[in-house]
N, C-alpha and C positions, 0 to 999 in steps of 0.2 A: 756384724761379723763376730763370730765366736772366737774366744781367745784359745790359745794353745793350752792352757790349763783346763779348761772346759772340754777341749776335744780329748785331752789326756784322760780326763775322768770319765768321759763317755766310752772311751776304748775299754777302760778298766771295768766299767759296768757291763760293756757288751761280752767281753772274753770270760767275764765271771758267770754270766747267765746262759751263754750259748757255746756251741761248739764251732769255733771258727778256725778253720785250718789254711786259709790262703790270705794273702793281703787283698786280693780282689774282693773277697767275701766281706772283708773288714770294711773296704773302701764302699761297697754297696750298703752296708748297714749305716755307716756314718752318714752317706748321703740321703739316706730315709730320714734320719734325724735332722736334716738340714745342715749339715757340715759340708761346705764345699772343700773337698780334699782331692788329691791326684794319689796315685800309687806311691810316687817318691815321697810325698808328705807322710803317708802311713808307714813307709819303710823307715823314715827317720823317727817317727813316733816309737816304732816297735823297739828300735835301738835305744831311745832315750828311756823308754819305760823297762827296758831290760826284759822283754818278754821272752819267754822261751817256748820251743815247740816241744810239747809233751806227747810222747808215744800213747796212742790208744789201742795198738795192737792191730795185727792185719794190714800193716802198711799205711795206717791212718795216724794222724797226729791232730793236735789243736794248740792255739796259743794259750798261754797261761802266764800269770804272774809269778816271777821266781820267787819262791817263798823260803827257801832253805838258806839259813845264816849259820847255824852251828856246824862246826866240821863234822861232827859225829854224824848229823842228819845228812850232810852231803855224801860222806862216805857210804852211808846206808843206800842212798840212792844210786850211787856210782855201782855198788854191789848188785842192785837190783837190775839196772838198765844194761850194764857191760855185755852180760853173756847174750842178750838179745840183740843190741845194735853194733858191738864191736866186733869186727871180723878178723882183725889182724893187728898185731903190735910189733913194731920194728925200730931200730935205732941206728943212728949215724952220729958218731961222737957224742955230744951233749944235746942231740935232739931225738925225741921219741916221736914216731909217726903211728898215729892210731888211724886204721882204715875203718870207716863206720858205714852203716846203711845211709844210703843218699838222703839229704835233707835233715840229718840228725846230729850233725858235727856241731853246729853253733850251741845247741842245747848242753851236749856233753861237755864241751869247751868251757862254758859258763860254769858248770858244775865244778870242773877242775880248778877254774880261777878261784871259785868260791872257797876252796881248801886254804887258800891264803898261806902256802908254805914256802918257807925260804929256799927251799931246794929247787922251786919251779920259778923261773924268770917270768914266764907268761905262756900263752896259747895263741895260735893262729888257726881259725877254723875255715874250711872250704865248704864244699857241697858233701863230701864224702871222706874228707880226711882232717886230721887235726895234727898240727905240729906243737908239741909240748917241749919248751926250751928248758933244759936242766941247768942249774947254776954250774956245773961240772960235769965231766965225763962220769965220774963215779956216781954223781947223783942221778944222772941219766940212765945209768945201768940199774941202779936201785929202783928207779921209776919204771923202767921196763919190766923188770921182775914183778913189782907190785901190780902193774896193769895186767900182766900176763896171768897172774894169780886170781884176778876179777873176773877173768873169761870162763872159769870153771864153776 
């Protein structure tokens, strides 16, 4: 039986060589490589490897390794994807809500988390919404303005 580390290496190899857009595709590829996996296992692996869904355009996406570490790189990526995938920015007290194209919330939330800013407590992503928790109401107001500016 293959170890978890071997499976993780195989996943990294697969997504670096191929355009894998669903967990089912990844399960199928791993099974062809003689890994006995379920969709639940692959889902956990995706989370542990911190894979992100990268937009390819025209509603398509693929899994990729998150490679952005510097906050400048992260901001450049946010500037690039916000106008395409973020539809609305709203706020209630210290929580900013981003409405995004379906399926892109986790990737955008990961980028926001990668900013590692003191004024952001954390994010929670669903399918088409992201909650960004500001440390204070004032911080959330500033975040809302900053996110709205990224839409243009």
